[in-house]
PyMOL Python script that loads the backbone (N, CA, C, O; Angstrom):
from pymol import cmd

cmd.read_pdbstr("""\
ATOM      1  N   UNK A   1       1.519   5.465  -9.972  1.00  0.00           N
ATOM      2  CA  UNK A   1       2.484   4.443 -10.273  1.00  0.00           C
ATOM      3  C   UNK A   1       3.593   4.390  -9.217  1.00  0.00           C
ATOM      4  O   UNK A   1       3.985   3.308  -8.780  1.00  0.00           O
ATOM      5  N   UNK A   2       4.089   5.547  -8.814  1.00  0.00           N
ATOM      6  CA  UNK A   2       5.163   5.577  -7.817  1.00  0.00           C
ATOM      7  C   UNK A   2       4.693   4.940  -6.510  1.00  0.00           C
ATOM      8  O   UNK A   2       5.434   4.192  -5.873  1.00  0.00           O
ATOM      9  N   UNK A   3       3.468   5.242  -6.123  1.00  0.00           N
ATOM     10  CA  UNK A   3       2.944   4.667  -4.874  1.00  0.00           C
ATOM     11  C   UNK A   3       2.890   3.152  -4.954  1.00  0.00           C
ATOM     12  O   UNK A   3       3.234   2.471  -3.988  1.00  0.00           O
ATOM     13  N   UNK A   4       2.467   2.615  -6.082  1.00  0.00           N
ATOM     14  CA  UNK A   4       2.432   1.161  -6.261  1.00  0.00           C
ATOM     15  C   UNK A   4       3.834   0.571  -6.175  1.00  0.00           C
ATOM     16  O   UNK A   4       4.036  -0.471  -5.553  1.00  0.00           O
ATOM     17  N   UNK A   5       4.789   1.229  -6.791  1.00  0.00           N
ATOM     18  CA  UNK A   5       6.170   0.749  -6.746  1.00  0.00           C
ATOM     19  C   UNK A   5       6.727   0.822  -5.325  1.00  0.00           C
ATOM     20  O   UNK A   5       7.458  -0.073  -4.899  1.00  0.00           O
ATOM     21  N   UNK A   6       6.386   1.880  -4.590  1.00  0.00           N
ATOM     22  CA  UNK A   6       6.826   1.977  -3.202  1.00  0.00           C
ATOM     23  C   UNK A   6       6.260   0.824  -2.375  1.00  0.00           C
ATOM     24  O   UNK A   6       6.961   0.256  -1.537  1.00  0.00           O
ATOM     25  N   UNK A   7       5.009   0.482  -2.607  1.00  0.00           N
ATOM     26  CA  UNK A   7       4.399  -0.650  -1.886  1.00  0.00           C
ATOM     27  C   UNK A   7       5.094  -1.956  -2.244  1.00  0.00           C
ATOM     28  O   UNK A   7       5.357  -2.784  -1.371  1.00  0.00           O
ATOM     29  N   UNK A   8       5.390  -2.140  -3.516  1.00  0.00           N
ATOM     30  CA  UNK A   8       6.089  -3.354  -3.948  1.00  0.00           C
ATOM     31  C   UNK A   8       7.474  -3.432  -3.305  1.00  0.00           C
ATOM     32  O   UNK A   8       7.914  -4.501  -2.885  1.00  0.00           O
ATOM     33  N   UNK A   9       8.143  -2.302  -3.236  1.00  0.00           N
ATOM     34  CA  UNK A   9       9.465  -2.266  -2.615  1.00  0.00           C
ATOM     35  C   UNK A   9       9.363  -2.609  -1.134  1.00  0.00           C
ATOM     36  O   UNK A   9      10.156  -3.402  -0.627  1.00  0.00           O
ATOM     37  N   UNK A  10       8.405  -2.027  -0.442  1.00  0.00           N
ATOM     38  CA  UNK A  10       8.232  -2.318   0.987  1.00  0.00           C
ATOM     39  C   UNK A  10       7.936  -3.798   1.194  1.00  0.00           C
ATOM     40  O   UNK A  10       8.485  -4.416   2.107  1.00  0.00           O
ATOM     41  N   UNK A  11       7.086  -4.366   0.369  1.00  0.00           N
ATOM     42  CA  UNK A  11       6.773  -5.792   0.492  1.00  0.00           C
ATOM     43  C   UNK A  11       8.005  -6.652   0.209  1.00  0.00           C
ATOM     44  O   UNK A  11       8.213  -7.677   0.858  1.00  0.00           O
ATOM     45  N   UNK A  12       8.810  -6.235  -0.750  1.00  0.00           N
ATOM     46  CA  UNK A  12      10.032  -6.976  -1.065  1.00  0.00           C
ATOM     47  C   UNK A  12      11.011  -6.926   0.103  1.00  0.00           C
ATOM     48  O   UNK A  12      11.628  -7.935   0.443  1.00  0.00           O
ATOM     49  N   UNK A  13      11.153  -5.752   0.716  1.00  0.00           N
ATOM     50  CA  UNK A  13      12.041  -5.623   1.880  1.00  0.00           C
ATOM     51  C   UNK A  13      11.543  -6.521   3.007  1.00  0.00           C
ATOM     52  O   UNK A  13      12.331  -7.221   3.644  1.00  0.00           O
ATOM     53  N   UNK A  14      10.240  -6.499   3.250  1.00  0.00           N
ATOM     54  CA  UNK A  14       9.672  -7.365   4.292  1.00  0.00           C
ATOM     55  C   UNK A  14       9.894  -8.840   3.969  1.00  0.00           C
ATOM     56  O   UNK A  14      10.029  -9.662   4.875  1.00  0.00           O
ATOM     57  N   UNK A  15       9.931  -9.173   2.689  1.00  0.00           N
ATOM     58  CA  UNK A  15      10.155 -10.554   2.270  1.00  0.00           C
ATOM     59  C   UNK A  15      11.621 -10.960   2.268  1.00  0.00           C
ATOM     60  O   UNK A  15      11.951 -12.109   1.976  1.00  0.00           O
ATOM     61  N   UNK A  16      12.506 -10.011   2.595  1.00  0.00           N
ATOM     62  CA  UNK A  16      13.916 -10.342   2.699  1.00  0.00           C
ATOM     63  C   UNK A  16      14.763 -10.022   1.475  1.00  0.00           C
ATOM     64  O   UNK A  16      15.936 -10.391   1.426  1.00  0.00           O
ATOM     65  N   UNK A  17      14.188  -9.342   0.485  1.00  0.00           N
ATOM     66  CA  UNK A  17      14.953  -8.988  -0.717  1.00  0.00           C
ATOM     67  C   UNK A  17      16.008  -7.935  -0.376  1.00  0.00           C
ATOM     68  O   UNK A  17      15.769  -7.052   0.448  1.00  0.00           O
ATOM     69  N   UNK A  18      17.164  -8.037  -1.009  1.00  0.00           N
ATOM     70  CA  UNK A  18      18.193  -7.014  -0.813  1.00  0.00           C
ATOM     71  C   UNK A  18      18.078  -5.962  -1.920  1.00  0.00           C
ATOM     72  O   UNK A  18      17.264  -6.099  -2.833  1.00  0.00           O
ATOM     73  N   UNK A  19      18.894  -4.922  -1.831  1.00  0.00           N
ATOM     74  CA  UNK A  19      18.797  -3.812  -2.784  1.00  0.00           C
ATOM     75  C   UNK A  19      19.014  -4.255  -4.225  1.00  0.00           C
ATOM     76  O   UNK A  19      18.330  -3.775  -5.128  1.00  0.00           O
ATOM     77  N   UNK A  20      19.956  -5.163  -4.449  1.00  0.00           N
ATOM     78  CA  UNK A  20      20.200  -5.635  -5.819  1.00  0.00           C
ATOM     79  C   UNK A  20      18.971  -6.334  -6.390  1.00  0.00           C
ATOM     80  O   UNK A  20      18.617  -6.130  -7.551  1.00  0.00           O
ATOM     81  N   UNK A  21      18.326  -7.156  -5.574  1.00  0.00           N
ATOM     82  CA  UNK A  21      17.117  -7.864  -6.031  1.00  0.00           C
ATOM     83  C   UNK A  21      15.991  -6.880  -6.303  1.00  0.00           C
ATOM     84  O   UNK A  21      15.274  -7.007  -7.295  1.00  0.00           O
ATOM     85  N   UNK A  22      15.838  -5.907  -5.426  1.00  0.00           N
ATOM     86  CA  UNK A  22      14.785  -4.901  -5.602  1.00  0.00           C
ATOM     87  C   UNK A  22      15.031  -4.094  -6.876  1.00  0.00           C
ATOM     88  O   UNK A  22      14.105  -3.811  -7.637  1.00  0.00           O
ATOM     89  N   UNK A  23      16.272  -3.736  -7.088  1.00  0.00           N
ATOM     90  CA  UNK A  23      16.585  -2.982  -8.299  1.00  0.00           C
ATOM     91  C   UNK A  23      16.291  -3.813  -9.543  1.00  0.00           C
ATOM     92  O   UNK A  23      15.686  -3.318 -10.494  1.00  0.00           O
ATOM     93  N   UNK A  24      16.716  -5.072  -9.540  1.00  0.00           N
ATOM     94  CA  UNK A  24      16.509  -5.943 -10.709  1.00  0.00           C
ATOM     95  C   UNK A  24      15.038  -6.255 -10.952  1.00  0.00           C
ATOM     96  O   UNK A  24      14.593  -6.273 -12.100  1.00  0.00           O
ATOM     97  N   UNK A  25      14.278  -6.500  -9.888  1.00  0.00           N
ATOM     98  CA  UNK A  25      12.898  -6.954 -10.031  1.00  0.00           C
ATOM     99  C   UNK A  25      11.872  -5.828 -10.151  1.00  0.00           C
ATOM    100  O   UNK A  25      10.849  -5.985 -10.818  1.00  0.00           O
ATOM    101  N   UNK A  26      12.145  -4.693  -9.505  1.00  0.00           N
ATOM    102  CA  UNK A  26      11.120  -3.653  -9.405  1.00  0.00           C
ATOM    103  C   UNK A  26      11.554  -2.341 -10.064  1.00  0.00           C
ATOM    104  O   UNK A  26      10.824  -1.787 -10.886  1.00  0.00           O
ATOM    105  N   UNK A  27      12.720  -1.855  -9.711  1.00  0.00           N
ATOM    106  CA  UNK A  27      13.110  -0.509 -10.128  1.00  0.00           C
ATOM    107  C   UNK A  27      13.518  -0.452 -11.598  1.00  0.00           C
ATOM    108  O   UNK A  27      12.991   0.363 -12.354  1.00  0.00           O
ATOM    109  N   UNK A  28      14.450  -1.309 -12.008  1.00  0.00           N
ATOM    110  CA  UNK A  28      14.938  -1.251 -13.393  1.00  0.00           C
ATOM    111  C   UNK A  28      13.840  -1.453 -14.438  1.00  0.00           C
ATOM    112  O   UNK A  28      13.834  -0.740 -15.442  1.00  0.00           O
ATOM    113  N   UNK A  29      12.913  -2.394 -14.246  1.00  0.00           N
ATOM    114  CA  UNK A  29      11.877  -2.588 -15.270  1.00  0.00           C
ATOM    115  C   UNK A  29      10.802  -1.486 -15.318  1.00  0.00           C
ATOM    116  O   UNK A  29      10.037  -1.401 -16.279  1.00  0.00           O
ATOM    117  N   UNK A  30      10.754  -0.656 -14.284  1.00  0.00           N
ATOM    118  CA  UNK A  30       9.709   0.377 -14.222  1.00  0.00           C
ATOM    119  C   UNK A  30       9.918   1.420 -15.329  1.00  0.00           C
ATOM    120  O   UNK A  30      11.048   1.824 -15.603  1.00  0.00           O
ATOM    121  N   UNK A  31       8.814   1.854 -15.963  1.00  0.00           N
ATOM    122  CA  UNK A  31       8.911   2.855 -17.037  1.00  0.00           C
ATOM    123  C   UNK A  31       9.051   4.276 -16.471  1.00  0.00           C
ATOM    124  O   UNK A  31       8.166   5.117 -16.627  1.00  0.00           O
ATOM    125  N   UNK A  32      10.181   4.512 -15.815  1.00  0.00           N
ATOM    126  CA  UNK A  32      10.439   5.792 -15.174  1.00  0.00           C
ATOM    127  C   UNK A  32      11.752   6.366 -15.681  1.00  0.00           C
ATOM    128  O   UNK A  32      12.583   5.651 -16.241  1.00  0.00           O
ATOM    129  N   UNK A  33      11.929   7.670 -15.478  1.00  0.00           N
ATOM    130  CA  UNK A  33      13.218   8.255 -15.842  1.00  0.00           C
ATOM    131  C   UNK A  33      14.246   7.935 -14.748  1.00  0.00           C
ATOM    132  O   UNK A  33      13.898   7.414 -13.688  1.00  0.00           O
ATOM    133  N   UNK A  34      15.494   8.251 -15.020  1.00  0.00           N
ATOM    134  CA  UNK A  34      16.575   7.891 -14.102  1.00  0.00           C
ATOM    135  C   UNK A  34      16.437   8.566 -12.742  1.00  0.00           C
ATOM    136  O   UNK A  34      16.777   7.967 -11.721  1.00  0.00           O
ATOM    137  N   UNK A  35      15.950   9.786 -12.713  1.00  0.00           N
ATOM    138  CA  UNK A  35      15.776  10.490 -11.444  1.00  0.00           C
ATOM    139  C   UNK A  35      14.722   9.796 -10.576  1.00  0.00           C
ATOM    140  O   UNK A  35      14.924   9.626  -9.374  1.00  0.00           O
ATOM    141  N   UNK A  36      13.612   9.401 -11.175  1.00  0.00           N
ATOM    142  CA  UNK A  36      12.561   8.706 -10.424  1.00  0.00           C
ATOM    143  C   UNK A  36      13.058   7.353  -9.930  1.00  0.00           C
ATOM    144  O   UNK A  36      12.731   6.941  -8.817  1.00  0.00           O
ATOM    145  N   UNK A  37      13.837   6.668 -10.738  1.00  0.00           N
ATOM    146  CA  UNK A  37      14.402   5.382 -10.319  1.00  0.00           C
ATOM    147  C   UNK A  37      15.380   5.574  -9.162  1.00  0.00           C
ATOM    148  O   UNK A  37      15.438   4.748  -8.251  1.00  0.00           O
ATOM    149  N   UNK A  38      16.140   6.654  -9.197  1.00  0.00           N
ATOM    150  CA  UNK A  38      17.068   6.942  -8.102  1.00  0.00           C
ATOM    151  C   UNK A  38      16.315   7.186  -6.795  1.00  0.00           C
ATOM    152  O   UNK A  38      16.751   6.756  -5.727  1.00  0.00           O
ATOM    153  N   UNK A  39      15.184   7.879  -6.892  1.00  0.00           N
ATOM    154  CA  UNK A  39      14.357   8.121  -5.702  1.00  0.00           C
ATOM    155  C   UNK A  39      13.852   6.802  -5.133  1.00  0.00           C
ATOM    156  O   UNK A  39      13.865   6.609  -3.917  1.00  0.00           O
ATOM    157  N   UNK A  40      13.411   5.899  -5.990  1.00  0.00           N
ATOM    158  CA  UNK A  40      12.935   4.595  -5.514  1.00  0.00           C
ATOM    159  C   UNK A  40      14.062   3.785  -4.886  1.00  0.00           C
ATOM    160  O   UNK A  40      13.845   3.087  -3.895  1.00  0.00           O
ATOM    161  N   UNK A  41      15.266   3.871  -5.454  1.00  0.00           N
ATOM    162  CA  UNK A  41      16.399   3.154  -4.889  1.00  0.00           C
ATOM    163  C   UNK A  41      16.700   3.681  -3.488  1.00  0.00           C
ATOM    164  O   UNK A  41      16.948   2.902  -2.567  1.00  0.00           O
ATOM    165  N   UNK A  42      16.678   5.014  -3.328  1.00  0.00           N
ATOM    166  CA  UNK A  42      16.908   5.598  -2.007  1.00  0.00           C
ATOM    167  C   UNK A  42      15.827   5.180  -1.020  1.00  0.00           C
ATOM    168  O   UNK A  42      16.108   4.925   0.151  1.00  0.00           O
ATOM    169  N   UNK A  43      14.604   5.113  -1.494  1.00  0.00           N
ATOM    170  CA  UNK A  43      13.493   4.655  -0.649  1.00  0.00           C
ATOM    171  C   UNK A  43      13.750   3.226  -0.167  1.00  0.00           C
ATOM    172  O   UNK A  43      13.566   2.920   1.012  1.00  0.00           O
ATOM    173  N   UNK A  44      14.172   2.363  -1.075  1.00  0.00           N
ATOM    174  CA  UNK A  44      14.476   0.970  -0.705  1.00  0.00           C
ATOM    175  C   UNK A  44      15.623   0.919   0.286  1.00  0.00           C
ATOM    176  O   UNK A  44      15.587   0.140   1.239  1.00  0.00           O
ATOM    177  N   UNK A  45      16.634   1.734   0.075  1.00  0.00           N
ATOM    178  CA  UNK A  45      17.792   1.760   0.969  1.00  0.00           C
ATOM    179  C   UNK A  45      17.379   2.172   2.378  1.00  0.00           C
ATOM    180  O   UNK A  45      17.831   1.583   3.360  1.00  0.00           O
ATOM    181  N   UNK A  46      16.523   3.179   2.475  1.00  0.00           N
ATOM    182  CA  UNK A  46      16.045   3.637   3.778  1.00  0.00           C
ATOM    183  C   UNK A  46      15.216   2.550   4.460  1.00  0.00           C
ATOM    184  O   UNK A  46      15.356   2.319   5.661  1.00  0.00           O
ATOM    185  N   UNK A  47      14.355   1.888   3.694  1.00  0.00           N
ATOM    186  CA  UNK A  47      13.504   0.854   4.283  1.00  0.00           C
ATOM    187  C   UNK A  47      14.313  -0.305   4.853  1.00  0.00           C
ATOM    188  O   UNK A  47      13.922  -0.899   5.858  1.00  0.00           O
ATOM    189  N   UNK A  48      15.422  -0.627   4.229  1.00  0.00           N
ATOM    190  CA  UNK A  48      16.234  -1.749   4.718  1.00  0.00           C
ATOM    191  C   UNK A  48      16.702  -1.534   6.150  1.00  0.00           C
ATOM    192  O   UNK A  48      16.920  -2.497   6.886  1.00  0.00           O
ATOM    193  N   UNK A  49      16.856  -0.279   6.547  1.00  0.00           N
ATOM    194  CA  UNK A  49      17.317   0.004   7.900  1.00  0.00           C
ATOM    195  C   UNK A  49      16.211   0.180   8.919  1.00  0.00           C
ATOM    196  O   UNK A  49      16.485   0.376  10.103  1.00  0.00           O
ATOM    197  N   UNK A  50      14.977   0.115   8.481  1.00  0.00           N
ATOM    198  CA  UNK A  50      13.850   0.338   9.398  1.00  0.00           C
ATOM    199  C   UNK A  50      13.372  -0.957  10.031  1.00  0.00           C
ATOM    200  O   UNK A  50      13.477  -2.031   9.437  1.00  0.00           O
ATOM    201  N   UNK A  51      12.844  -0.842  11.245  1.00  0.00           N
ATOM    202  CA  UNK A  51      12.248  -2.018  11.877  1.00  0.00           C
ATOM    203  C   UNK A  51      11.026  -2.499  11.090  1.00  0.00           C
ATOM    204  O   UNK A  51      10.312  -1.705  10.477  1.00  0.00           O
ATOM    205  N   UNK A  52      10.805  -3.796  11.119  1.00  0.00           N
ATOM    206  CA  UNK A  52       9.701  -4.418  10.389  1.00  0.00           C
ATOM    207  C   UNK A  52       8.350  -3.771  10.724  1.00  0.00           C
ATOM    208  O   UNK A  52       7.545  -3.519   9.827  1.00  0.00           O
ATOM    209  N   UNK A  53       8.104  -3.506  11.992  1.00  0.00           N
ATOM    210  CA  UNK A  53       6.837  -2.910  12.412  1.00  0.00           C
ATOM    211  C   UNK A  53       6.610  -1.540  11.805  1.00  0.00           C
ATOM    212  O   UNK A  53       5.481  -1.183  11.470  1.00  0.00           O
ATOM    213  N   UNK A  54       7.672  -0.780  11.665  1.00  0.00           N
ATOM    214  CA  UNK A  54       7.561   0.554  11.061  1.00  0.00           C
ATOM    215  C   UNK A  54       7.188   0.456   9.589  1.00  0.00           C
ATOM    216  O   UNK A  54       6.378   1.238   9.093  1.00  0.00           O
ATOM    217  N   UNK A  55       7.782  -0.505   8.896  1.00  0.00           N
ATOM    218  CA  UNK A  55       7.456  -0.703   7.479  1.00  0.00           C
ATOM    219  C   UNK A  55       5.998  -1.121   7.331  1.00  0.00           C
ATOM    220  O   UNK A  55       5.286  -0.616   6.463  1.00  0.00           O
ATOM    221  N   UNK A  56       5.563  -2.036   8.174  1.00  0.00           N
ATOM    222  CA  UNK A  56       4.166  -2.482   8.116  1.00  0.00           C
ATOM    223  C   UNK A  56       3.212  -1.325   8.378  1.00  0.00           C
ATOM    224  O   UNK A  56       2.171  -1.218   7.730  1.00  0.00           O
ATOM    225  N   UNK A  57       3.558  -0.463   9.320  1.00  0.00           N
ATOM    226  CA  UNK A  57       2.713   0.695   9.622  1.00  0.00           C
ATOM    227  C   UNK A  57       2.643   1.633   8.420  1.00  0.00           C
ATOM    228  O   UNK A  57       1.580   2.173   8.115  1.00  0.00           O
ATOM    229  N   UNK A  58       3.763   1.828   7.741  1.00  0.00           N
ATOM    230  CA  UNK A  58       3.772   2.714   6.579  1.00  0.00           C
ATOM    231  C   UNK A  58       2.961   2.151   5.428  1.00  0.00           C
ATOM    232  O   UNK A  58       2.405   2.912   4.635  1.00  0.00           O
ATOM    233  N   UNK A  59       2.884   0.844   5.322  1.00  0.00           N
ATOM    234  CA  UNK A  59       2.075   0.233   4.256  1.00  0.00           C
ATOM    235  C   UNK A  59       0.587   0.507   4.459  1.00  0.00           C
ATOM    236  O   UNK A  59      -0.186   0.487   3.502  1.00  0.00           O
ATOM    237  N   UNK A  60       0.190   0.759   5.697  1.00  0.00           N
ATOM    238  CA  UNK A  60      -1.220   1.014   5.984  1.00  0.00           C
ATOM    239  C   UNK A  60      -1.604   2.475   5.820  1.00  0.00           C
ATOM    240  O   UNK A  60      -2.790   2.803   5.791  1.00  0.00           O
ATOM    241  N   UNK A  61      -0.609   3.362   5.713  1.00  0.00           N
ATOM    242  CA  UNK A  61      -0.853   4.794   5.591  1.00  0.00           C
ATOM    243  C   UNK A  61      -0.565   5.195   4.143  1.00  0.00           C
ATOM    244  O   UNK A  61       0.450   4.779   3.585  1.00  0.00           O
ATOM    245  N   UNK A  62      -1.422   5.981   3.533  1.00  0.00           N
ATOM    246  CA  UNK A  62      -1.139   6.434   2.157  1.00  0.00           C
ATOM    247  C   UNK A  62       0.226   7.128   2.093  1.00  0.00           C
ATOM    248  O   UNK A  62       0.558   7.948   2.950  1.00  0.00           O
ATOM    249  N   UNK A  63       1.003   6.789   1.073  1.00  0.00           N
ATOM    250  CA  UNK A  63       2.342   7.344   0.924  1.00  0.00           C
ATOM    251  C   UNK A  63       2.281   8.669   0.184  1.00  0.00           C
ATOM    252  O   UNK A  63       1.482   8.847  -0.735  1.00  0.00           O
ATOM    253  N   UNK A  64       3.121   9.580   0.589  1.00  0.00           N
ATOM    254  CA  UNK A  64       3.189  10.882  -0.057  1.00  0.00           C
ATOM    255  C   UNK A  64       4.322  10.881  -1.057  1.00  0.00           C
ATOM    256  O   UNK A  64       5.394  10.334  -0.797  1.00  0.00           O
ATOM    257  N   UNK A  65       4.089  11.483  -2.176  1.00  0.00           N
ATOM    258  CA  UNK A  65       5.125  11.561  -3.217  1.00  0.00           C
ATOM    259  C   UNK A  65       5.420  13.019  -3.492  1.00  0.00           C
ATOM    260  O   UNK A  65       6.262  13.330  -4.334  1.00  0.00           O
TER     261      UNK A  65
END
""", "prot")
cmd.dss("prot")
cmd.show_as("cartoon", "prot")
cmd.util.cbc("prot")
cmd.orient("prot")
């Protein structure tokens, strides 16, 4: 589940979503505890600062949790 959410977050960042939109659309509705949601928020925050090509490359590589 976390891997799927990470992919959704990466796609949202590539689509131009900001952290508030990602939190509202992806993180808050997820059936996760607060700690897991915090990890996803940090992941989204980090992705916002990465170059587009780097994000695309990470989408092609299995994510580690």
